[in-house]
C-alpha positions in Angstrom: -64.7 -83.4 -4.8 -63.2 -86.3 -7.1 -64.9 -89.9 -6.8 -64.9 -91.6 -9.6 -62.7 -94.0 -11.0 -60.7 -94.7 -14.1 -63.1 -96.5 -16.8 -59.7 -97.9 -18.6 -59.9 -101.0 -19.6 -56.1 -102.7 -19.2 -53.6 -105.8 -19.0 -51.6 -104.4 -17.0 -47.7 -105.5 -17.9 -46.5 -105.1 -14.0 -42.9 -105.8 -14.2 -42.5 -103.5 -17.2 -44.7 -101.3 -14.9 -42.5 -101.3 -11.8 -39.2 -101.3 -14.4 -39.8 -98.3 -16.2 -41.1 -96.6 -12.6 -37.7 -97.7 -10.3 -35.3 -96.4 -13.5 -36.9 -93.1 -13.5 -37.1 -93.1 -9.6 -33.2 -93.2 -9.4 -33.7 -89.4 -10.0 -34.9 -89.3 -6.7 -32.7 -91.5 -5.1 -29.7 -89.3 -6.4 -31.5 -85.9 -5.3 -31.9 -87.6 -1.8 -28.3 -88.6 -2.3 -26.7 -85.4 -3.5 -28.9 -83.4 -0.8 -27.7 -84.8 2.4 -24.0 -86.1 1.5 -22.6 -82.5 2.2 -23.9 -83.0 5.9 -21.1 -85.3 6.4 -18.3 -83.2 4.3 -19.6 -80.6 6.2 -17.0 -80.6 9.2 -14.4 -82.1 7.1 -13.9 -79.8 4.1 -14.8 -76.6 6.2 -11.5 -77.1 8.0 -9.8 -78.0 4.7 -11.3 -74.9 3.0 -10.5 -73.5 6.6 -13.7 -71.9 6.6 -14.7 -69.6 9.8 -16.4 -66.5 8.6 -20.5 -67.6 9.3 -21.2 -66.1 5.8 -18.4 -69.1 4.1 -20.1 -71.8 5.6 -23.5 -70.8 4.5 -23.0 -69.8 1.5 -21.1 -73.2 1.2 -24.3 -75.4 2.5 -26.6 -73.6 0.9 -24.6 -72.4 -2.2 -26.2 -75.9 -4.3 -30.2 -74.4 -3.5 -29.3 -72.3 -6.5 -29.3 -74.9 -8.3 -32.3 -76.3 -7.8 -33.5 -74.0 -8.4 -32.1 -72.6 -11.9 -32.7 -76.7 -12.8 -36.7 -77.2 -11.6 -37.4 -73.6 -13.1 -35.5 -74.2 -16.9 -36.8 -78.3 -16.4 -40.5 -77.8 -17.7 -40.0 -76.0 -20.9 -37.0 -78.0 -22.3 -38.7 -81.5 -21.5 -41.4 -79.4 -23.0 -39.3 -79.4 -25.9 -37.1 -82.1 -26.0 -38.4 -84.8 -23.7 -38.7 -86.2 -20.2 -36.1 -88.9 -21.3 -34.0 -87.3 -22.8 -33.7 -84.3 -19.8 -33.7 -87.1 -17.6 -30.9 -88.5 -19.0 -28.9 -85.5 -19.0 -29.8 -85.1 -15.3 -27.7 -88.9 -14.5 -24.7 -87.2 -16.7 -25.2 -84.3 -15.0 -25.3 -85.6 -11.1 -22.1 -88.1 -12.2 -20.0 -85.2 -13.3 -20.7 -82.6 -10.7 -20.1 -85.3 -7.4 -16.6 -86.5 -9.4 -15.6 -82.5 -9.9 -16.8 -82.2 -5.8 -14.9 -84.5 -4.3 -11.5 -83.6 -7.6 -11.9 -80.2 -6.0 -8.9 -78.1 -4.7 -10.1 -74.4 -3.9 -12.8 -73.1 -2.6 -14.6 -71.2 -6.0 -14.2 -74.8 -7.6 -16.1 -76.4 -5.0 -18.8 -73.9 -5.0 -19.3 -73.8 -8.7 -20.0 -77.3 -8.7 -21.9 -77.6 -6.0 -24.1 -75.2 -8.0 -23.8 -77.5 -10.7 -25.0 -79.9 -8.5 -27.9 -78.2 -7.2 -29.3 -78.4 -11.2 -28.9 -82.2 -11.3 -31.4 -82.2 -8.1 -33.6 -78.9 -9.3 -34.5 -81.0 -12.9 -34.7 -84.7 -11.3 -37.1 -83.1 -8.5 -39.3 -82.1 -11.3 -38.8 -84.6 -13.7 -38.8 -87.9 -12.2 -42.5 -87.7 -10.3 -44.1 -86.1 -13.8 -42.3 -88.8 -15.6 -43.9 -91.7 -13.7 -46.9 -89.6 -13.5 -47.5 -89.7 -17.2 -47.0 -93.4 -17.8 -48.2 -94.5 -14.6 -52.3 -96.8 -14.9 -54.4 -93.9 -13.0 -55.0 -97.4 -10.4 -51.2 -97.4 -9.2 -50.2 -94.1 -10.0 -50.2 -92.6 -6.6 -48.3 -95.6 -4.8 -45.3 -95.4 -7.6 -45.4 -91.8 -8.1 -44.6 -92.6 -4.5 -41.9 -95.0 -5.3 -40.2 -92.0 -6.2 -40.4 -90.2 -2.8 -39.2 -93.5 -1.6 -36.4 -93.7 -3.0 -35.2 -89.5 -2.0 -35.2 -91.0 1.7 -33.0 -94.7 0.8 -30.7 -92.1 -1.2 -30.8 -89.7 2.6 -29.9 -92.6 4.3 -27.4 -94.6 2.2 -25.9 -90.7 1.8 -25.5 -91.0 5.8 -24.8 -94.5 6.4 -21.9 -93.7 3.8 -21.2 -90.5 5.5 -21.0 -92.3 8.8 -19.1 -95.1 7.1 -16.4 -93.0 6.1 -15.3 -91.2 9.4 -16.6 -94.0 12.3 -13.0 -94.9 13.5 -12.0 -90.4 13.4 -10.4 -90.4 17.2 -13.5 -88.8 20.1 -11.9 -85.7 20.8 -10.1 -85.1 18.1 -9.0 -81.5 17.8 -9.3 -79.2 14.9 -5.9 -79.3 13.3 -5.6 -83.1 14.0 -9.2 -83.3 11.7 -7.9 -80.8 9.6 -4.0 -82.4 8.2 -6.0 -86.5 8.6 -7.2 -88.1 5.8 -10.7 -87.7 7.2 -9.7 -83.9 6.6 -7.7 -84.4 3.7 -9.5 -87.6 1.3 -12.3 -89.1 3.7 -15.0 -86.1 2.7 -14.1 -86.0 -0.8 -15.1 -89.8 -1.4 -18.7 -89.0 -0.2 -18.8 -86.7 -3.3 -17.4 -89.0 -5.5 -19.0 -92.1 -4.4 -22.5 -90.5 -6.1 -21.3 -91.0 -9.1 -22.0 -94.5 -8.9 -25.5 -94.7 -8.9 -25.7 -92.0 -11.1 -23.6 -93.9 -14.0 -27.1 -96.4 -13.1 -29.2 -94.1 -13.2 -27.7 -93.0 -16.6 -27.7 -96.6 -17.8 -31.1 -97.6 -16.8 -32.2 -94.6 -18.5 -31.7 -95.8 -22.4 -33.6 -98.8 -21.5 -37.0 -96.4 -20.7 -39.8 -95.3 -23.7 -40.3 -91.4 -23.3 -43.5 -90.4 -22.3 -46.4 -91.5 -23.8 -48.6 -88.1 -23.0 -45.5 -86.1 -24.2 -45.3 -88.5 -27.1 -49.5 -87.3 -27.8 -48.6 -84.3 -27.4 -46.2 -84.1 -29.4 -47.6 -85.3 -32.7 -46.3 -88.9 -32.4 -49.3 -91.1 -31.8 -47.9 -94.3 -33.4 -45.1 -94.2 -30.4 -47.0 -93.5 -28.1 -49.9 -96.4 -29.2 -46.5 -98.4 -28.5 -45.7 -97.3 -25.1 -49.5 -97.6 -23.8 -49.5 -101.1 -25.1 -47.1 -102.6 -23.4 -48.0 -101.0 -20.6 -51.1 -102.1 -20.2 -51.8 -104.0 -23.9 -53.7 -103.2 -27.4 -57.6 -102.5 -26.0 -56.0 -100.3 -22.8 -53.8 -97.8 -25.2 -56.4 -97.5 -28.3 -58.8 -96.1 -25.6 -55.4 -94.0 -23.3 -54.8 -92.2 -26.5 -57.9 -91.3 -27.9 -58.4 -89.5 -24.4 -55.2 -87.8 -24.0 -55.9 -86.7 -27.7 -59.8 -85.7 -26.7 -58.0 -82.8 -23.8 -55.8 -81.8 -25.9 -57.9 -81.2 -28.6 -59.2 -78.8 -26.6 -56.6 -76.2 -26.8 -55.5 -73.7 -29.6 -52.1 -74.8 -29.7 -50.2 -78.1 -27.9 -47.2 -76.3 -27.3 -47.4 -74.8 -23.8 -45.6 -71.2 -23.4 -45.4 -69.4 -19.2 -48.5 -67.1 -20.4 -50.5 -69.9 -20.8 -50.7 -70.3 -17.0 -52.1 -66.8 -16.6 -55.3 -68.3 -18.0 -58.2 -67.8 -15.8 -58.6 -71.6 -16.2 -55.4 -72.5 -15.1 -54.7 -70.4 -12.7 -56.8 -71.5 -10.1 -54.8 -75.5 -10.2 -51.7 -73.8 -10.3 -52.3 -71.6 -7.5 -53.2 -75.0 -6.2 -50.1 -76.9 -6.9 -47.5 -73.6 -5.9 -49.3 -73.4 -2.5 -48.9 -76.9 -1.7 -45.0 -77.0 -2.6 -44.6 -74.0 -0.6 -46.8 -75.2 2.1 -44.4 -78.7 2.1 -41.8 -76.6 2.8 -42.4 -74.1 4.8 -44.3 -76.9 7.3 -40.4 -76.8 8.9 -39.3 -80.3 8.6 -36.2 -79.3 7.1 -34.9 -77.0 10.4 -35.6 -80.6 12.3 -33.5 -82.1 10.1 -31.4 -80.0 10.6 -32.2 -79.1 14.9 -31.7 -83.1 14.9 -27.9 -82.5 14.8 -27.5 -79.5 17.6 -29.4 -82.2 19.7 -27.4 -85.1 19.2 -24.5 -82.8 20.2 -25.9 -81.2 23.1 -26.6 -84.7 24.1 -22.5 -84.6 24.0 -21.9 -87.1 21.0 -19.1 -86.6 18.9 -19.1 -86.3 15.5 -18.6 -89.7 14.6 -21.9 -90.6 16.9 -23.6 -87.7 15.6 -23.7 -89.1 12.2 -24.9 -92.3 13.7 -28.0 -91.0 15.7 -28.9 -89.4 11.8 -28.7 -92.3 10.3 -31.4 -94.0 12.2 -33.4 -90.6 12.0 -33.0 -91.2 8.4 -34.3 -94.5 9.2 -37.3 -93.7 10.4 -37.8 -91.8 7.9 -37.4 -95.2 5.5 -40.1 -97.1 8.1 -42.8 -94.4 7.5 -42.3 -93.7 3.8 -43.3 -97.7 3.6 -46.7 -96.0 5.2 -47.3 -93.7 2.8 -46.5 -96.0 0.2 -49.6 -99.0 1.0 -52.0 -96.2 1.7 -52.0 -93.3 -0.3 -53.7 -95.5 -3.9 -56.1 -96.8 -1.1 -56.7 -94.3 1.7 -55.9 -91.2 -0.5 -53.8 -88.3 -1.5 -56.0 -86.0 0.8 -56.8 -87.5 4.5 -52.7 -88.2 4.4 -52.6 -84.2 3.9 -54.3 -83.5 6.7 -52.9 -86.0 8.4 -49.5 -84.3 8.1 -50.5 -80.6 8.4 -52.6 -81.4 12.1 -49.9 -84.2 12.6 -47.0 -82.0 12.6 -48.6 -78.6 14.3 -49.8 -80.3 16.9 -46.1 -81.9 17.2 -44.3 -78.5 17.0 -46.9 -76.7 19.6 -45.4 -79.6 21.7 -41.5 -79.2 21.0 -42.0 -75.4 21.5 -43.8 -76.3 25.0 -40.4 -78.3 26.1 -38.4 -75.5 24.5 -40.3 -72.8 26.5 -39.5 -74.9 30.2 -36.5 -76.6 29.4 -36.8 -80.1 28.4 -34.5 -81.9 26.8 -32.3 -85.4 26.2 -35.2 -88.2 25.4 -38.7 -86.6 25.3 -36.7 -83.7 22.6 -35.7 -87.0 20.4 -38.7 -88.3 20.6 -40.6 -85.2 19.4 -37.6 -85.3 16.6 -38.4 -89.0 15.6 -42.4 -88.6 15.9 -42.4 -85.0 13.1 -40.0 -86.9 10.7 -42.0 -90.2 10.7 -45.6 -88.2 10.6 -44.4 -86.2 7.4 -42.4 -88.8 6.0 -45.8 -90.7 5.8 -47.8 -87.4 4.3 -46.4 -84.8 2.7 -43.4 -85.5 1.8 -44.6 -88.4 -0.7 -47.9 -86.9 -1.1 -47.0 -83.3 -2.0 -45.0 -84.4 -5.1 -47.7 -87.2 -6.1 -50.2 -84.2 -6.1 -48.4 -81.7 -8.0 -47.7 -84.6 -10.8 -51.2 -85.1 -11.4 -53.3 -81.9 -10.8 -52.1 -79.8 -13.8 -53.7 -79.9 -16.9 -51.5 -82.8 -20.2 -50.6 -79.5 -22.5 -49.2 -76.9 -19.4 -47.9 -80.0 -17.1 -43.7 -79.2 -17.7 -44.3 -76.5 -17.4 -46.3 -75.9 -15.0 -44.3 -78.2 -12.9 -41.4 -76.1 -13.8 -43.4 -72.8 -11.4 -44.7 -75.5 -8.8 -41.1 -77.2 -8.3 -38.9 -73.5 -8.2 -41.7 -72.1 -6.2 -40.9 -75.2 -3.7 -37.3 -74.6 -3.6 -37.5 -70.8 -2.9 -39.2 -71.7 -0.4 -36.7 -74.1 1.2 -34.0 -71.3 0.8 -36.5 -68.8 2.7 -36.8 -71.3 4.9 -33.3 -72.1 5.4 -32.0 -68.9 5.7 -34.6 -67.5 7.8 -34.4 -70.2 10.7 -31.2 -68.8 12.1 -33.2 -64.7 12.4 -36.8 -66.2 14.1 -34.5 -68.8 16.6 -32.2 -65.7 17.8 -35.9 -63.4 17.8 -38.4 -65.5 18.7 -36.8 -68.0 20.5 -36.8 -71.7 19.5 -40.3 -72.1 21.3 -41.3 -69.5 19.6 -40.3 -71.1 16.4 -42.1 -74.1 16.4 -44.8 -72.4 17.6 -44.4 -70.0 14.1 -43.9 -73.8 12.4 -47.3 -74.9 14.6 -49.2 -71.7 12.8 -47.8 -72.4 9.2 -49.1 -76.4 9.6 -52.8 -75.4 11.2 -52.9 -72.8 8.4 -52.1 -75.9 5.6 -55.1 -78.3 7.8 -57.5 -75.5 7.0 -56.2 -74.2 3.2 -56.3 -78.4 2.1 -59.0 -79.0 3.7 -60.5 -76.5 1.5 -59.4 -76.9 -1.9 -57.5 -80.4 -2.1 -60.1 -82.3 -4.2 -59.1 -86.6 -3.9 -58.2 -87.7 -7.3 -56.8 -91.4 -6.8 -57.9 -93.5 -9.1 -58.4 -91.0 -11.8 -56.8 -91.2 -14.9 -54.5 -87.7 -15.7 -57.1 -86.8 -18.0 -60.3 -86.8 -16.1 -58.0 -84.1 -13.1 -57.9 -82.5 -15.8 -61.5 -82.5 -16.8 -62.7 -81.6 -13.2 -60.5 -79.1 -12.1 -60.1 -77.1 -15.4 -63.1 -77.3 -17.7 
């Protein structure tokens, strides 16, 4: 287990560090915003495009995952070649263009095309924002700063939920499908849900021109003076000299500074790559996205109309935000490993209780409280900490390619989870399905206990030496 702390001497420029981290974390905000905005628009664009075939409905709501997978798959190779900053600028531009494209779409084919392209932007941001922050952050506050990316994801989710609700709150209760389709809500309102995403996209785009390139990418690509200049702005001259020397010492052990995907199967790299991939997959297969999706059905079963459903989902987003602050305050003090263990164990217990409630036909407030407990448990543990861990455990030379593999695995796992839930629910019933997720979380607890080291307070180079060398 990693227990030492960084010896680098720094006079940290906290304002500058927070500025560049928050700008990069806007990629997370757009990730969250664009990811959930479709939930509020769903009842309206389905009627606008007259989607009645369940296959088309499922395609409309999941097609962005294809773009997410593609974006995360190409992010590593492209960012290793062109830099983290340029790819983040491209993702910001893509967010802006695709949000407007979805808002203006007048055919289902055009709508799907823009959703897939928007998914590419999500895939790029989900890969690059936490990696960039990890590469610029001082070791002693890296966990907190990378967790800020998860905080902005949650803020993006909540903002999208609140805007969706605000746009439809005046919809008449009990409105028929035909009235919804022909109303302002069905013709124009849902377009604003997508189009407003362009506002934070433009802010992200402009902000990225104010931040530096990753110093570790610069050092890896032979731009020593530029790397040192960036690190000097972060922690002073002494910190910059020591950090550059530390980075170059790890790179000097490699035959080439440019990673290839074939390098990932090197015996020294396979263990750490497997750790990152399994944690990324577990973050999805723990079942929380089903919890988010199931919340709507719980509220509908309680008799809420569309407006109230969206309002109540926004309240679940508030719980998500509140408990993300818990992670922000504990990840660098308590550590990554304890929080991951708490998350896996907590979700296993909650899912078991949910399965028992379904088996006993318990509904109403007990189920709502269990849903909120699951969201809170996930928000303070697996949601942010997984991103922290996979952004810091990979060696400098292969970080871009390895992050690409791990995040692509995450999106593939998300697709499998989303696709299989209706099948599992039909065959096993709600109780059996949530008991299955409880078993997955229990297995995840055992894996984390056995394989995940503690990495708090370590420089990326120290982590590399102890995990790979």
